[in-house]
C-alpha positions in Angstrom: -8.7 28.2 5.3 -7.1 27.0 8.5 -3.5 28.0 9.0 -2.6 24.6 10.6 -2.8 21.1 9.1 -2.6 17.7 10.7 -0.2 15.2 9.2 1.2 11.8 10.1 5.0 12.2 10.1 7.5 9.3 10.0 10.2 10.3 12.5 12.1 7.0 12.6 11.8 3.5 11.4 8.3 2.1 12.2 7.5 5.3 14.1 4.9 7.9 13.2 3.7 11.0 15.0 0.5 12.9 14.3 1.7 16.5 14.1 0.2 19.9 13.5 2.1 21.8 10.9 1.9 25.2 9.3 -0.1 25.3 6.1 2.4 26.4 3.3 1.7 29.6 1.4 1.2 29.2 -2.3 2.1 31.5 -5.2 0.9 31.8 -8.8 2.7 28.6 -9.7 1.6 26.3 -6.9 -1.5 24.8 -5.3 -2.9 23.0 -2.2 -4.7 19.7 -2.5 -7.2 18.7 0.1 -6.5 15.0 0.6 -9.5 12.6 0.4 -7.7 9.3 0.0 -4.0 8.2 0.2 -3.4 4.6 -0.7 -0.9 2.3 0.9 1.1 -0.3 -1.1 4.0 -2.6 -0.5 6.5 0.1 -1.1 5.2 1.9 1.9 5.7 -1.2 4.0 9.4 -1.3 2.9 9.9 2.4 3.4 8.3 2.4 6.8 10.5 -0.4 8.2 13.7 0.7 6.4 13.5 4.4 5.4 15.9 5.5 2.8 18.7 7.7 4.1 19.7 9.7 1.1 19.9 13.5 1.5 16.6 14.0 -0.2 14.7 11.7 2.2 16.4 12.3 5.6 14.5 13.8 8.4 10.7 13.9 9.1 8.7 12.5 6.1 5.0 12.6 5.4 4.5 9.3 3.6 1.7 8.6 1.1 2.4 8.5 -2.6 -1.0 7.3 -4.0 -2.9 10.5 -3.5 -6.4 11.7 -4.5 -8.1 14.9 -3.5 -9.7 18.2 -4.5 -7.7 21.3 -5.5 -8.5 23.6 -2.5 -6.4 26.6 -3.5 -4.4 27.3 -6.6 -2.4 30.1 -8.3 -3.5 31.4 -11.6 -0.5 30.1 -13.5 -0.9 26.7 -11.9 -4.6 26.4 -13.0 -3.7 27.7 -16.5 -0.8 25.3 -16.8 -2.8 22.2 -15.8 -6.2 23.1 -17.3 -7.9 22.7 -13.9 -9.7 24.9 -11.4 -10.3 24.9 -7.7 -12.8 22.2 -6.7 -11.6 19.6 -9.3 -10.8 16.1 -8.1 -7.4 14.8 -9.2 -5.1 11.9 -8.8 -1.5 13.0 -8.2 1.4 11.0 -9.5 4.3 10.7 -7.1 6.9 11.9 -9.6 8.0 15.6 -9.5 10.2 15.9 -12.6 12.0 18.8 -14.3 10.2 18.5 -17.7 13.3 19.7 -19.5 15.7 16.7 -19.6 16.0 14.0 -22.3 13.7 11.7 -20.4 11.0 14.3 -19.7 11.1 15.4 -23.4 10.1 11.9 -24.5 7.4 11.6 -21.8 9.4 9.2 -19.5 9.5 11.6 -16.6 9.6 8.7 -14.2 13.3 8.4 -15.1 14.0 12.1 -14.6 16.9 12.7 -12.1 14.9 15.5 -10.5 12.6 12.9 -9.0 15.1 10.1 -8.4 15.9 10.2 -4.7 18.4 7.4 -5.1 20.9 9.6 -7.1 19.8 13.2 -6.6 20.3 14.7 -3.1 17.7 17.4 -3.9 15.1 15.1 -5.5 11.4 15.6 -5.0 8.8 12.8 -4.9 5.5 12.7 -3.1 5.7 10.4 -0.1 9.5 10.3 0.0 10.6 13.9 0.4 11.5 15.3 3.8 9.0 17.8 5.3 12.0 20.0 6.0 12.0 21.1 2.4 10.1 24.2 1.2 6.4 23.3 0.8 6.5 20.9 3.9 3.5 18.8 2.9 5.2 16.4 0.5 3.0 13.3 1.2 -0.6 12.2 1.3 -0.8 11.1 5.0 -2.0 14.6 5.7 -5.1 16.8 5.5 -3.5 18.8 2.7 -0.6 18.4 0.3 1.5 21.0 -1.5 1.5 20.9 -5.3 4.4 22.6 -7.1 4.1 23.7 -10.7 5.6 20.4 -12.0 3.2 18.1 -10.2 1.6 15.5 -12.6 -2.2 15.5 -12.3 -5.0 13.4 -13.7 -8.5 14.7 -13.5 -11.0 12.2 -12.0 -14.3 12.2 -13.9 -17.7 12.4 -12.2 -19.0 8.9 -11.2 -15.7 7.7 -9.7 -15.6 8.0 -5.9 -12.5 9.2 -4.1 -11.9 5.7 -2.8 -12.2 4.2 -6.2 -9.8 6.8 -7.5 -7.4 5.7 -4.9 -6.9 2.6 -7.0 -5.4 4.5 -9.9 -1.8 3.9 -9.0 -2.0 0.1 -8.5 -4.1 -0.2 -11.6 -1.8 2.0 -13.6 1.1 -0.2 -12.5 -0.8 -3.3 -13.6 -1.4 -1.7 -17.0 2.2 -0.5 -17.3 3.8 -3.7 -16.3 1.5 -6.3 -18.0 0.6 -4.4 -21.2 3.1 -1.6 -22.0 6.2 -3.3 -20.6 5.7 -7.0 -20.9 3.4 -6.8 -23.9 0.5 -9.2 -22.9 -2.1 -9.1 -25.6 -4.9 -11.0 -27.4 -4.9 -14.8 -27.0 -1.9 -14.9 -24.8 -1.5 -17.2 -21.8 -0.3 -15.6 -18.6 0.9 -16.7 -15.1 0.5 -14.0 -12.5 2.4 -14.8 -9.3 0.9 -13.1 -6.2 -2.8 -12.0 -5.9 -2.2 -8.7 -4.1 -3.2 -5.3 -5.4 -0.5 -5.3 -8.1 -1.2 -8.9 -9.2 -5.0 -8.4 -9.4 -4.4 -5.1 -11.3 -2.3 -7.0 -13.8 -5.1 -9.6 -14.0 -7.6 -6.9 -15.0 -5.2 -5.4 -17.5 -4.5 -8.8 -19.1 -8.2 -9.6 -19.2 -9.0 -6.3 -20.8 -6.2 -6.9 -23.4 -7.8 -10.2 -24.5 -5.5 -12.8 -22.9 -6.9 -16.3 -23.5 -5.8 -17.9 -20.3 -4.9 -16.3 -17.0 -3.5 -18.3 -14.1 -3.0 -16.7 -10.7 -0.8 -18.3 -8.0 -0.4 -17.6 -4.3 -0.4 -19.3 -0.9 -3.0 -20.7 1.4 -3.6 -17.4 3.2 -4.7 -15.9 -0.2 -8.0 -17.9 -0.3 -10.2 -14.8 -0.3 -7.9 -13.2 -2.9 -8.2 -16.3 -5.1 -12.0 -15.8 -5.0 -11.7 -12.2 -6.1 -9.2 -13.2 -8.8 -11.7 -15.6 -10.2 -14.4 -13.0 -10.0 -12.2 -10.6 -11.9 -11.7 -13.1 -14.7 -8.9 -15.5 -13.8 -9.3 -18.9 -15.4 -7.5 -20.8 -12.7 -5.8 -20.3 -9.3 -2.9 -22.3 -7.8 -2.1 -22.6 -4.1 1.7 -23.3 -4.3 1.6 -24.7 -0.8 -0.9 -27.4 -1.6 0.0 -28.4 -5.1 3.1 -28.5 -7.4 2.8 -25.2 -9.3 4.9 -26.3 -12.2 2.8 -29.5 -12.7 -0.4 -27.5 -12.4 0.7 -24.8 -14.9 1.8 -27.4 -17.4 -1.4 -29.4 -17.0 -3.5 -26.3 -17.5 -1.6 -25.4 -20.6 -1.5 -29.0 -22.0 2.2 -29.1 -21.7 2.9 -26.0 -23.7 3.7 -23.5 -20.9 2.8 -19.9 -20.7 3.7 -16.9 -22.9 4.2 -14.5 -20.0 5.1 -14.8 -16.3 4.4 -11.7 -14.2 6.0 -11.8 -10.8 4.0 -9.8 -8.2 5.2 -11.6 -5.1 6.5 -10.0 -2.0 9.4 -11.4 0.1 9.1 -14.8 -1.7 12.8 -15.1 -2.5 14.1 -16.7 -5.7 11.3 -19.4 -6.1 8.9 -17.3 -8.2 11.6 -16.4 -10.8 12.8 -20.0 -10.9 9.3 -21.2 -11.4 8.7 -18.6 -14.1 11.8 -19.7 -16.1 10.6 -23.3 -15.9 6.9 -22.8 -17.0 7.5 -20.3 -19.8 6.9 -21.8 -23.3 9.7 -23.6 -25.1 11.0 -20.4 -26.9 10.8 -16.7 -26.5 8.6 -16.3 -23.5 8.7 -13.1 -21.3 9.4 -12.9 -17.6 8.5 -9.7 -15.8 10.4 -9.3 -12.4 10.5 -6.8 -9.6 13.6 -5.6 -7.7 12.9 -7.4 -4.4 16.3 -9.3 -4.4 19.6 -7.5 -4.1 21.3 -10.6 -5.5 20.3 -13.9 -7.1 22.8 -16.7 -6.4 23.0 -19.5 -9.0 20.8 -17.7 -11.5 19.8 -20.1 -14.3 21.5 -18.3 -17.1 21.8 -21.4 -19.3 18.0 -22.1 -19.1 17.2 -18.5 -19.8 19.4 -18.3 -22.9 18.4 -21.8 -24.2 14.7 -20.8 -24.1 15.5 -17.3 -25.4 13.6 -15.7 -22.5 13.2 -12.0 -22.4 13.4 -10.5 -18.9 11.9 -7.2 -18.3 11.7 -5.1 -15.1 8.5 -3.7 -13.4 9.3 -0.1 -12.6 6.8 2.7 -12.1 4.1 3.9 -14.5 3.7 6.3 -17.3 1.2 9.1 -17.9 -0.6 6.9 -20.5 -1.0 4.1 -18.0 -2.6 6.4 -15.4 -5.0 7.7 -18.0 -5.9 4.2 -19.0 -6.4 3.3 -15.3 -8.8 6.2 -14.9 -10.7 5.1 -18.0 -10.8 1.5 -16.7 -12.4 2.6 -13.4 -14.9 4.8 -15.2 -16.0 1.9 -17.5 -17.3 -0.1 -14.6 -16.5 -3.3 -16.5 -14.8 -4.9 -13.4 -15.8 -4.7 -9.8 -12.6 -2.9 -8.9 -14.0 -1.3 -5.8 -13.6 -4.7 -4.2 -9.8 -4.2 -4.2 -10.3 -1.4 -1.7 -10.7 -3.6 1.4 -9.7 -1.4 4.4 -9.8 2.3 5.4 -8.2 4.2 8.3 -7.7 7.7 9.4 -4.2 9.3 9.3 -4.0 8.9 13.1 -3.8 5.1 12.4 -0.9 5.0 9.9 1.3 2.7 11.9 -1.4 0.1 12.3 -2.6 0.4 8.7 0.9 -0.2 7.3 1.2 -3.2 9.6 -2.1 -4.6 8.4 -0.9 -4.4 4.8 2.4 -6.0 5.8 0.5 -9.0 7.1 1.5 -8.4 10.7 -2.1 -8.7 11.9 -4.9 -11.2 11.3 -6.6 -8.8 8.9 -6.3 -9.6 5.2 -6.0 -6.3 3.3 -5.6 -5.9 -0.4 -5.6 -2.1 -0.7 -5.7 0.2 2.3 -7.2 3.7 2.0 -5.9 6.4 4.3 -8.7 9.0 4.7 -8.1 12.2 6.8 -11.8 12.6 7.5 -11.7 9.4 9.6 -9.3 10.9 12.2 -10.6 9.8 15.6 -12.8 7.1 14.2 -12.2 3.3 14.2 -10.8 1.9 11.0 -10.8 -1.5 9.5 -12.4 -3.6 6.8 -14.8 -2.0 4.4 -18.4 -3.4 4.7 -20.2 -3.8 1.4 
């Protein structure tokens, strides 16, 4: 195996350098992953323009936290611990937990302080951790990635391509947020705000769970995404710039409102939450929100309490959600490969992130970073 590896390293806000780094040595408890696909999501857009400055994340960072690859080299204790062998294809969660604290012992390792870079100066998390730490290769925008003993892995079965496997994280988030957190189920009515990769993943999850009516809202620039939403099973779509979204939702639900509102918008301000409060059913609806806003002036507490609305937060994913995502991909029930719209080499990280951020005229839903494409033109996937 080569002693050097190429990696895209974030060196400053909105600045990436393609560097040649030393390949880390592994011991009996660690492994090396040969990266095939590293996905890009909205979190990457935020971290690229405004990198966190905690002790755990300072310095050069190899981004990429949606990682799929083949185990290239592994220690004996590592393979025994994970039940894997060299040559297996896996999806790697970005959490690197302690597996000894109260959260880890109940399976909620996403809440473990060992992987919480916001509070722990020595936290580890793929795509966030400085390359100055032992192991160096802590992100997927690289030819290889270091795997410590406590990496969380999911074996990808035969029949799922690497690029399809790159959708495990957004799909697992959709399953976690729509089903396991919000509780969408059989015969429910749902409004999904935002037809990006997370919104479309929640659409698939809600459809699989048996929701009776699924409405997807977005803006005029989402026209192609609306078409895909309908293909994936949405019952109706709403362009909030062309029609009154509240009137449309109430008309579609015959004045009743919806059981669940799932907010998957990005940089949309307070409007989606206010709409959600308004269109939820008369009593005991559920509103799922993301942490996009640091504050919410004039929050409608009275309306929330009068309607007995339950507000839940969309935060990460669980082991079960990832396994369900893998199973969903393997089932072939939905044309999920259509979510993977663009692919680039790791020498095009800066451009790829800007594409997903909407800074170009390319309309990307999910972007796949693929080391094998270094030196080749990237762009939209032709099917």
